[in-house]
N, C-alpha and C positions, 0 to 999 in steps of 0.2 A: 504494500500500500504506500502510495506517495503522500506522505504527511504534509510536505510543503505545498504540494498541489491542492490537497484537501483544504488546508487552512487558507490558502490564497483564494480558493473558490468561496469559502465562507466569508472572508473579508470583502471580496468583490460584491457578493450578494448583499451584505450588510450596508455597503455604501449605496447600493441602488435603492434599498428600502429604507425610507426615513420615517415611516409611520411610528407614532408613539405607542399605539396599541397594535399589537401584531397578532393575527389570528391565523391558525393553520388548520387544514383538514387532513386527517390521517389517511394513509393509503394502506392497502393490504400488503403485508410483508410475509416472507417465508417463515419468519420466526414467530408467527402468530399474531401480528399486529392487525387490528380491526380497521377496516376502511370506513370513512364517513363520520369520524368523531371530531367535532370542532372544538378547538381549545385555544385559549388566550395564553400566549407564552412571551418570554423575553425575546427580543429581536435576535440576539445571538443564538439562543437555543433553537428558535424557529429556523434560522438560516442553516444551522447544522443539520436539522432534521430534513430540510429540503435537499441539501447537498447529498445526504446519505440516501435519499430516495424513499424516505419513510413518510413524508408529508408533502403537501403543496400549499401554496398561499390560498387562503379562503377568498371567495368572491364577495363583493359588496352585498349582494342579496343574501348570501349565507350568513354574513356577519349581522345584517339587520334582523334576520329571523332569529338568530342565536340571542341577540341582545333583547329582543322582544320576549322570547321564552324565559330568559333570565329575570326580566322585570316582572313577568306574570308569576313566576315561582316565588320571587322575593315578596311580592304583595300578598300572595296566598299564605306564605309562611308568617308574615307580620300580622295578618288577620287572625290566623290560628293562635298566635301568641297572645294577641289582645283578648281573644275570647277566653283563653285559658286563665287569664289574670282576673277576670271579672268574678267577684264573689258576692253571693246574695245570701242573706240570712233571714229566715222567716221565724219570727218569734210569736208564739201563741200565748195569749194571756186570758184564758177563759174565766178565771176568778177575779181578774182586775187587780192582781197583786203588784203589777208593775206601774200602776198609776201613782203619781206624786200627790201629796196632800193638797196643794192648791187646786189641782184639777178636780178632786173629789168634792171640794167645797162649792164648785161652780154648778154642780148638778142640782 
């Protein structure tokens, strides 16, 4: 394996790609890699995976769908967390023992 050539390719690809947020789509590999998994990664890691042939750069449509799905999941999770924090207590007072004295005088 030509390590100098490998790292030169990675550096060249890094220079071409100046996006702050870098998304890759995985490709099927012989060692069991699954195709079609979108992931946000550091630019250097993404470039290494592309040069190794394990991933490709994601398209704008794939990124928009991914971000929409992430937003929907986050909102659903936040809603579930808010619901789990709500506490309700029902106090039954059939004999009127919880009334204070001033209230009893008003009757």
